[in-house]
DRENZADREN-486430 format. One line per field, with one value per atom (N, C-alpha, C, CB): x, y, z; atom name; residue number from 1. Coordinates in nm, 2 decimals. Glycine has a CB too. Layout:
BEGIN
east	X, ... $
north	Y, ... $
up	Z, ... $
at	CA, ... $
i	NUM, ... $
This chain:
BEGIN
east	-1.51, -1.48, -1.41, -1.38, -1.44, -1.38, -1.47, -1.31, -1.41, -1.48, -1.52, -1.40, -1.65, -1.69, -1.80, -1.75, -1.78, -1.87, -1.89, -1.83, -2.01, -2.04, -1.96, -2.19, -1.87, -1.80, -1.81, -1.65, -1.81, -1.82, -1.72, -1.81, -1.76, -1.67, -1.54, -1.74, -1.54, -1.43, -1.31, -1.47, -1.33, -1.22, -1.13, -1.28, -1.00, -0.91, -0.93, -0.76, -0.93, -0.95, -0.82, -1.03, -0.82, -0.70, -0.75, -0.63, -0.70, -0.73, -0.62, -0.76, -0.66, -0.56, -0.61, -0.54, -0.52, -0.55, -0.47, -0.54, -0.53, -0.46, -0.49, -0.49, -0.41, -0.42, -0.51, -0.29, -0.58, -0.66, -0.58, -0.78, -0.65, -0.59, -0.51, -0.69, -0.41, -0.34, -0.28, -0.23, -0.27, -0.21, -0.27, -0.06, -0.18, -0.23, -0.27, -0.12, -0.24, -0.27, -0.42, -0.18, -0.50, -0.64, -0.67, -0.72, -0.57, -0.58, -0.45, -0.60, -0.47, -0.35, -0.33, -0.36, -0.22, -0.20, -0.20, -0.06, -0.17, -0.17, -0.32, -0.12, -0.42, -0.55, -0.60, -0.64, -0.56, -0.59, -0.55, -0.54, -0.43, -0.38, -0.46, -0.23, -0.49, -0.57, -0.71, -0.59, -0.77, -0.90, -0.89, -0.94, -0.78, -0.77, -0.77, -0.64, -0.73, -0.72, -0.84, -0.69, -0.97, -1.08, -1.09, -1.21, -1.05, -1.06, -0.96, -1.03, -0.87, -0.77, -0.82, -0.64, -0.94, -1.01, -0.92, -1.03, -0.86, -0.78, -0.86, -0.70, -0.98, -1.06, -1.08, -1.20, -1.11, -1.13, -1.00, -1.20, -0.90, -0.77, -0.69, -0.68, -0.70, -0.63, -0.72, -0.56, -0.85, -0.94, -0.94, -0.89, -0.95, -0.95, -1.07, -0.82, -1.10, -1.19, -1.11, -1.30, -1.13, -1.05, -1.14, -1.00, -1.08, -1.15, -1.05, -1.19, -1.10, -1.01, -1.07, -1.00, -0.98, -1.03, -0.93, -1.03, -0.99, -0.91, -0.90, -0.98, -0.78, -0.76, -0.69, -0.67, -0.71, -0.65, -0.50, -0.72, -0.43, -0.29, -0.26, -0.22, -0.28, -0.26, -0.21, -0.39, -0.09, -0.04, -0.14, 0.10, -0.20, -0.29, -0.41, -0.33, -0.46, -0.58, -0.54, -0.63, -0.42, -0.37, -0.36, -0.24, -0.29, -0.27, -0.39, -0.19, -0.50, -0.62, -0.72, -0.69, -0.73, -0.83, -0.78, -0.87, -0.65, -0.61, -0.64, -0.46, -0.61, -0.65, -0.80, -0.61, -0.88, -1.02, -1.06, -1.10, -0.98, -1.00, -0.96, -0.93, -0.85, -0.80, -0.91, -0.67, -0.97, -1.07, -1.20, -1.11, -1.24, -1.36, -1.34, -1.39, -1.23, -1.22, -1.14, -1.15, -1.05, -0.97, -0.89, -1.05, -0.82, -0.75, -0.64, -0.70, -0.62, -0.50, -0.38, -0.52, -0.40, -0.30, -0.36, -0.24, -0.28, -0.32, -0.20, -0.36, -0.23, -0.13, -0.17, -0.11, -0.08, -0.10, -0.01, -0.07, -0.08, 0.00, 0.01, -0.08, 0.14, 0.16, 0.27, 0.19, 0.27, 0.37, 0.42, 0.32, 0.55, 0.60, 0.74, 0.60, 0.76, 0.89, 0.95, 0.88, 0.87, 0.92, 0.81, 0.93, 0.84, 0.75, 0.82, 0.65, 0.75, 0.81, 0.81, 0.74, 0.90, 0.92, 0.87, 1.08, 0.80, 0.76, 0.87, 0.68, 0.84, 0.94, 1.02, 0.87, 1.15, 1.24, 1.27, 1.17, 1.21, 1.24, 1.17, 1.38, 1.09, 1.01, 0.87, 1.09, 0.78, 0.64, 0.63, 0.55, 0.70, 0.69, 0.83, 0.59, 0.89, 1.02, 1.03, 1.05, 1.14, 1.17, 1.11, 1.12, 1.03, 0.97, 1.07, 0.84, 1.05, 1.15, 1.14, 1.12, 1.25, 1.25, 1.17, 1.39, 1.15, 1.08, 0.99, 1.18, 0.87, 0.77, 0.74, 0.64, 0.73, 0.69, 0.54, 0.77, 0.49, 0.34, 0.31, 0.29, 0.19, 0.13, 0.07, 0.03, 0.06, 0.00, 0.10, -0.05, 0.06, 0.15, 0.15, 0.11, 0.24, 0.25, 0.27, 0.35, 0.35, 0.37, 0.24, 0.47, 0.15, 0.02, -0.07, -0.05, -0.06, -0.13, -0.08, -0.12, 0.05, 0.11, 0.07, 0.25, 0.05, 0.01, -0.13, 0.03, -0.21, -0.35, -0.37, -0.44, -0.27, -0.28, -0.28, -0.16 $
north	-0.43, -0.52, -0.64, -0.45, -0.75, -0.88, -0.99, -0.85, -1.11, -1.23, -1.25, -1.35, -1.27, -1.29, -1.40, -1.16, -1.50, -1.61, -1.68, -1.72, -1.73, -1.81, -1.94, -1.83, -1.96, -2.09, -2.13, -2.07, -2.26, -2.31, -2.25, -2.46, -2.21, -2.15, -2.23, -2.11, -2.36, -2.44, -2.42, -2.59, -2.35, -2.32, -2.21, -2.29, -2.22, -2.11, -2.00, -2.16, -1.88, -1.75, -1.70, -1.65, -1.67, -1.60, -1.47, -1.69, -1.36, -1.23, -1.17, -1.13, -1.14, -1.09, -0.95, -1.18, -0.85, -0.71, -0.66, -0.62, -0.59, -0.52, -0.37, -0.57, -0.29, -0.15, -0.09, -0.08, 0.01, 0.08, 0.18, 0.15, 0.25, 0.35, 0.46, 0.42, 0.52, 0.62, 0.71, 0.57, 0.84, 0.94, 0.93, 0.92, 0.92, 0.91, 0.77, 0.96, 0.67, 0.53, 0.50, 0.44, 0.49, 0.46, 0.31, 0.49, 0.22, 0.08, 0.04, -0.01, -0.02, -0.07, -0.22, -0.04, -0.25, -0.39, -0.49, -0.41, -0.43, -0.52, -0.57, -0.45, -0.48, -0.53, -0.61, -0.41, -0.58, -0.66, -0.81, -0.61, -0.83, -0.96, -1.03, -0.95, -0.95, -1.01, -1.05, -0.90, -0.98, -1.01, -1.15, -0.91, -1.19, -1.32, -1.44, -1.33, -1.42, -1.53, -1.62, -1.48, -1.56, -1.65, -1.75, -1.57, -1.71, -1.80, -1.92, -1.72, -1.92, -2.03, -2.14, -1.98, -2.13, -2.23, -2.27, -2.35, -2.17, -2.19, -2.24, -2.07, -2.19, -2.23, -2.38, -2.16, -2.44, -2.58, -2.66, -2.63, -2.61, -2.68, -2.67, -2.61, -2.56, -2.55, -2.56, -2.41, -2.57, -2.59, -2.46, -2.70, -2.35, -2.22, -2.14, -2.14, -2.03, -1.93, -1.81, -1.90, -1.77, -1.66, -1.53, -1.69, -1.43, -1.30, -1.20, -1.25, -1.13, -1.03, -0.89, -1.06, -0.79, -0.65, -0.56, -0.62, -0.45, -0.34, -0.23, -0.28, -0.18, -0.07, 0.05, -0.12, 0.17, 0.29, 0.29, 0.41, 0.36, 0.38, 0.49, 0.40, 0.47, 0.57, 0.50, 0.65, 0.53, 0.47, 0.49, 0.52, 0.61, 0.64, 0.55, 0.79, 0.53, 0.43, 0.29, 0.43, 0.25, 0.12, 0.10, 0.08, 0.20, 0.20, 0.19, 0.32, 0.25, 0.25, 0.14, 0.38, 0.10, 0.01, -0.14, 0.05, -0.16, -0.30, -0.37, -0.31, -0.31, -0.37, -0.41, -0.29, -0.32, -0.35, -0.47, -0.23, -0.49, -0.61, -0.73, -0.60, -0.72, -0.84, -0.88, -0.81, -0.78, -0.80, -0.86, -0.67, -0.81, -0.86, -1.00, -0.77, -1.03, -1.16, -1.26, -1.14, -1.22, -1.31, -1.41, -1.38, -1.35, -1.44, -1.52, -1.36, -1.64, -1.72, -1.66, -1.87, -1.61, -1.54, -1.42, -1.64, -1.31, -1.19, -1.15, -1.07, -1.12, -1.08, -0.95, -1.19, -0.86, -0.73, -0.73, -0.61, -0.73, -0.73, -0.59, -0.82, -0.55, -0.41, -0.41, -0.32, -0.30, -0.28, -0.14, -0.31, -0.12, 0.02, 0.03, 0.07, 0.12, 0.15, 0.26, 0.19, 0.33, 0.44, 0.44, 0.57, 0.52, 0.53, 0.53, 0.41, 0.54, 0.55, 0.41, 0.65, 0.40, 0.27, 0.29, 0.23, 0.19, 0.21, 0.24, 0.08, 0.30, 0.34, 0.21, 0.39, 0.23, 0.11, 0.03, 0.03, 0.05, -0.02, -0.16, -0.04, -0.19, -0.32, -0.30, -0.43, -0.39, -0.38, -0.42, -0.46, -0.53, -0.58, -0.62, -0.70, -0.56, -0.59, -0.74, -0.50, -0.80, -0.94, -1.05, -0.96, -1.01, -1.11, -1.15, -1.05, -1.27, -1.31, -1.23, -1.46, -1.22, -1.14, -1.21, -1.12, -1.34, -1.41, -1.51, -1.48, -1.52, -1.63, -1.71, -1.56, -1.84, -1.93, -1.95, -2.07, -1.97, -1.98, -2.10, -1.85, -2.15, -2.26, -2.20, -2.34, -2.07, -2.00, -2.00, -1.86, -2.05, -2.06, -1.92, -2.18, -1.84, -1.70, -1.71, -1.62, -1.81, -1.82, -1.84, -1.93, -1.92, -1.95, -1.83, -2.06, -1.75, -1.62, -1.53, -1.56, -1.52, -1.43, -1.47, -1.43, -1.60, -1.65, -1.61, -1.80, -1.59, -1.55, -1.40, -1.58, -1.33, -1.18, -1.16, -1.11 $
up	-0.62, -0.73, -0.68, -0.84, -0.73, -0.69, -0.68, -0.56, -0.66, -0.65, -0.50, -0.71, -0.47, -0.34, -0.34, -0.28, -0.41, -0.42, -0.29, -0.52, -0.26, -0.14, -0.15, -0.12, -0.06, -0.05, 0.09, -0.10, 0.12, 0.26, 0.35, 0.26, 0.47, 0.56, 0.60, 0.69, 0.57, 0.61, 0.52, 0.61, 0.41, 0.31, 0.37, 0.17, 0.34, 0.38, 0.29, 0.38, 0.34, 0.26, 0.21, 0.35, 0.08, 0.02, -0.04, -0.09, 0.01, -0.04, -0.13, 0.09, -0.25, -0.35, -0.39, -0.47, -0.38, -0.41, -0.52, -0.28, -0.61, -0.72, -0.70, -0.86, -0.77, -0.76, -0.87, -0.75, -0.85, -0.95, -1.03, -0.88, -1.12, -1.20, -1.12, -1.29, -1.18, -1.12, -1.22, -1.02, -1.19, -1.28, -1.42, -1.29, -1.52, -1.66, -1.70, -1.76, -1.61, -1.64, -1.61, -1.56, -1.71, -1.69, -1.65, -1.81, -1.68, -1.65, -1.58, -1.78, -1.46, -1.39, -1.42, -1.24, -1.47, -1.51, -1.39, -1.58, -1.27, -1.15, -1.13, -1.02, -1.14, -1.12, -1.23, -1.10, -1.35, -1.47, -1.45, -1.60, -1.39, -1.36, -1.25, -1.32, -1.15, -1.04, -1.09, -0.93, -1.18, -1.24, -1.31, -1.34, -1.35, -1.42, -1.33, -1.50, -1.20, -1.11, -1.10, -0.97, -1.09, -1.08, -1.20, -1.07, -1.31, -1.43, -1.43, -1.56, -1.33, -1.32, -1.23, -1.26, -1.18, -1.10, -0.98, -1.19, -0.92, -0.80, -0.68, -0.77, -0.67, -0.55, -0.55, -0.56, -0.66, -0.67, -0.66, -0.80, -0.73, -0.74, -0.61, -0.84, -0.53, -0.41, -0.29, -0.41, -0.30, -0.19, -0.11, -0.11, -0.17, -0.10, -0.14, -0.13, -0.07, -0.11, -0.15, 0.01, -0.27, -0.33, -0.33, -0.47, -0.28, -0.28, -0.35, -0.14, -0.45, -0.51, -0.49, -0.67, -0.47, -0.44, -0.52, -0.29, -0.56, -0.62, -0.51, -0.75, -0.50, -0.40, -0.47, -0.28, -0.42, -0.48, -0.46, -0.42, -0.55, -0.53, -0.44, -0.68, -0.31, -0.21, -0.08, -0.18, -0.03, 0.09, 0.21, 0.12, 0.22, 0.33, 0.33, 0.32, 0.21, 0.20, 0.24, 0.06, 0.19, 0.23, 0.38, 0.15, 0.44, 0.58, 0.66, 0.62, 0.62, 0.70, 0.66, 0.69, 0.53, 0.49, 0.48, 0.35, 0.46, 0.46, 0.59, 0.42, 0.71, 0.83, 0.84, 0.95, 0.78, 0.78, 0.69, 0.73, 0.58, 0.50, 0.57, 0.37, 0.65, 0.73, 0.83, 0.80, 0.89, 1.00, 0.93, 1.07, 0.82, 0.75, 0.70, 0.64, 0.63, 0.56, 0.64, 0.43, 0.73, 0.81, 0.72, 0.92, 0.63, 0.53, 0.59, 0.41, 0.54, 0.57, 0.50, 0.53, 0.38, 0.30, 0.24, 0.20, 0.24, 0.16, 0.08, 0.26, -0.05, -0.15, -0.21, -0.26, -0.22, -0.29, -0.41, -0.19, -0.53, -0.66, -0.70, -0.76, -0.73, -0.78, -0.88, -0.66, -0.96, -1.06, -1.05, -1.20, -1.05, -1.04, -1.10, -0.89, -1.19, -1.24, -1.16, -1.39, -1.08, -0.99, -0.88, -1.07, -0.78, -0.67, -0.54, -0.68, -0.44, -0.31, -0.24, -0.22, -0.15, -0.08, 0.06, -0.08, 0.12, 0.26, 0.35, 0.30, 0.46, 0.57, 0.60, 0.69, 0.61, 0.64, 0.52, 0.75, 0.41, 0.29, 0.27, 0.28, 0.37, 0.36, 0.41, 0.45, 0.37, 0.42, 0.57, 0.33, 0.60, 0.74, 0.78, 0.75, 0.89, 0.93, 0.97, 1.06, 0.94, 0.98, 0.89, 1.11, 0.79, 0.70, 0.59, 0.63, 0.53, 0.43, 0.30, 0.39, 0.23, 0.11, -0.01, 0.06, 0.00, -0.10, -0.04, -0.20, -0.10, -0.06, -0.19, -0.01, -0.17, -0.28, -0.28, -0.26, -0.40, -0.41, -0.50, -0.48, -0.48, -0.56, -0.69, -0.48, -0.69, -0.81, -0.92, -0.77, -1.04, -1.15, -1.23, -1.25, -1.19, -1.25, -1.40, -1.18, -1.45, -1.59, -1.67, -1.63, -1.61, -1.67, -1.67, -1.59, -1.56, -1.56, -1.67, -1.42, -1.68, -1.79, -1.93, -1.77, -1.95, -2.08, -2.12, -2.09, -2.02, -2.05, -2.08, -1.93, -2.08, -2.11, -2.26, -2.06 $
at	N, CA, C, CB, N, CA, C, CB, N, CA, C, CB, N, CA, C, CB, N, CA, C, CB, N, CA, C, CB, N, CA, C, CB, N, CA, C, CB, N, CA, C, CB, N, CA, C, CB, N, CA, C, CB, N, CA, C, CB, N, CA, C, CB, N, CA, C, CB, N, CA, C, CB, N, CA, C, CB, N, CA, C, CB, N, CA, C, CB, N, CA, C, CB, N, CA, C, CB, N, CA, C, CB, N, CA, C, CB, N, CA, C, CB, N, CA, C, CB, N, CA, C, CB, N, CA, C, CB, N, CA, C, CB, N, CA, C, CB, N, CA, C, CB, N, CA, C, CB, N, CA, C, CB, N, CA, C, CB, N, CA, C, CB, N, CA, C, CB, N, CA, C, CB, N, CA, C, CB, N, CA, C, CB, N, CA, C, CB, N, CA, C, CB, N, CA, C, CB, N, CA, C, CB, N, CA, C, CB, N, CA, C, CB, N, CA, C, CB, N, CA, C, CB, N, CA, C, CB, N, CA, C, CB, N, CA, C, CB, N, CA, C, CB, N, CA, C, CB, N, CA, C, CB, N, CA, C, CB, N, CA, C, CB, N, CA, C, CB, N, CA, C, CB, N, CA, C, CB, N, CA, C, CB, N, CA, C, CB, N, CA, C, CB, N, CA, C, CB, N, CA, C, CB, N, CA, C, CB, N, CA, C, CB, N, CA, C, CB, N, CA, C, CB, N, CA, C, CB, N, CA, C, CB, N, CA, C, CB, N, CA, C, CB, N, CA, C, CB, N, CA, C, CB, N, CA, C, CB, N, CA, C, CB, N, CA, C, CB, N, CA, C, CB, N, CA, C, CB, N, CA, C, CB, N, CA, C, CB, N, CA, C, CB, N, CA, C, CB, N, CA, C, CB, N, CA, C, CB, N, CA, C, CB, N, CA, C, CB, N, CA, C, CB, N, CA, C, CB, N, CA, C, CB, N, CA, C, CB, N, CA, C, CB, N, CA, C, CB, N, CA, C, CB, N, CA, C, CB, N, CA, C, CB, N, CA, C, CB, N, CA, C, CB, N, CA, C, CB, N, CA, C, CB, N, CA, C, CB, N, CA, C, CB, N, CA, C, CB, N, CA, C, CB, N, CA, C, CB, N, CA, C, CB, N, CA, C, CB, N, CA, C, CB, N, CA, C, CB, N, CA, C, CB, N, CA, C, CB, N, CA, C, CB, N, CA, C, CB, N, CA, C, CB, N, CA, C, CB, N, CA, C, CB, N, CA, C, CB, N, CA, C, CB, N, CA, C, CB $
i	1, 1, 1, 1, 2, 2, 2, 2, 3, 3, 3, 3, 4, 4, 4, 4, 5, 5, 5, 5, 6, 6, 6, 6, 7, 7, 7, 7, 8, 8, 8, 8, 9, 9, 9, 9, 10, 10, 10, 10, 11, 11, 11, 11, 12, 12, 12, 12, 13, 13, 13, 13, 14, 14, 14, 14, 15, 15, 15, 15, 16, 16, 16, 16, 17, 17, 17, 17, 18, 18, 18, 18, 19, 19, 19, 19, 20, 20, 20, 20, 21, 21, 21, 21, 22, 22, 22, 22, 23, 23, 23, 23, 24, 24, 24, 24, 25, 25, 25, 25, 26, 26, 26, 26, 27, 27, 27, 27, 28, 28, 28, 28, 29, 29, 29, 29, 30, 30, 30, 30, 31, 31, 31, 31, 32, 32, 32, 32, 33, 33, 33, 33, 34, 34, 34, 34, 35, 35, 35, 35, 36, 36, 36, 36, 37, 37, 37, 37, 38, 38, 38, 38, 39, 39, 39, 39, 40, 40, 40, 40, 41, 41, 41, 41, 42, 42, 42, 42, 43, 43, 43, 43, 44, 44, 44, 44, 45, 45, 45, 45, 46, 46, 46, 46, 47, 47, 47, 47, 48, 48, 48, 48, 49, 49, 49, 49, 50, 50, 50, 50, 51, 51, 51, 51, 52, 52, 52, 52, 53, 53, 53, 53, 54, 54, 54, 54, 55, 55, 55, 55, 56, 56, 56, 56, 57, 57, 57, 57, 58, 58, 58, 58, 59, 59, 59, 59, 60, 60, 60, 60, 61, 61, 61, 61, 62, 62, 62, 62, 63, 63, 63, 63, 64, 64, 64, 64, 65, 65, 65, 65, 66, 66, 66, 66, 67, 67, 67, 67, 68, 68, 68, 68, 69, 69, 69, 69, 70, 70, 70, 70, 71, 71, 71, 71, 72, 72, 72, 72, 73, 73, 73, 73, 74, 74, 74, 74, 75, 75, 75, 75, 76, 76, 76, 76, 77, 77, 77, 77, 78, 78, 78, 78, 79, 79, 79, 79, 80, 80, 80, 80, 81, 81, 81, 81, 82, 82, 82, 82, 83, 83, 83, 83, 84, 84, 84, 84, 85, 85, 85, 85, 86, 86, 86, 86, 87, 87, 87, 87, 88, 88, 88, 88, 89, 89, 89, 89, 90, 90, 90, 90, 91, 91, 91, 91, 92, 92, 92, 92, 93, 93, 93, 93, 94, 94, 94, 94, 95, 95, 95, 95, 96, 96, 96, 96, 97, 97, 97, 97, 98, 98, 98, 98, 99, 99, 99, 99, 100, 100, 100, 100, 101, 101, 101, 101, 102, 102, 102, 102, 103, 103, 103, 103, 104, 104, 104, 104, 105, 105, 105, 105, 106, 106, 106, 106, 107, 107, 107, 107, 108, 108, 108, 108, 109, 109, 109, 109, 110, 110, 110, 110, 111, 111, 111, 111, 112, 112, 112, 112, 113, 113, 113, 113, 114, 114, 114, 114, 115, 115, 115, 115, 116, 116, 116, 116 $
């Protein structure tokens, strides 16, 4: 699932991933949000190539398949959108040691939220 339109190779690649259904939740709001991104015309506005993917809610899958997505798409930026009121935390409490706690984005999250 996702947007994989042909865009000139000179555009920077942005890979955005949302999670699929899990447990009793037949729809995962993280992926529903990611599905809205192509409608915001970010490719034209930001001069990027946007690729969206749905991934299963499984740390094992993420650990083995995300490196494959990096190799395939070679993104300038990769974002994983998730929602959790409970769940486990990656080893060490962070995804990548030494990275900042917060990143700023040109994506207007308020605008995305209004489209729901």
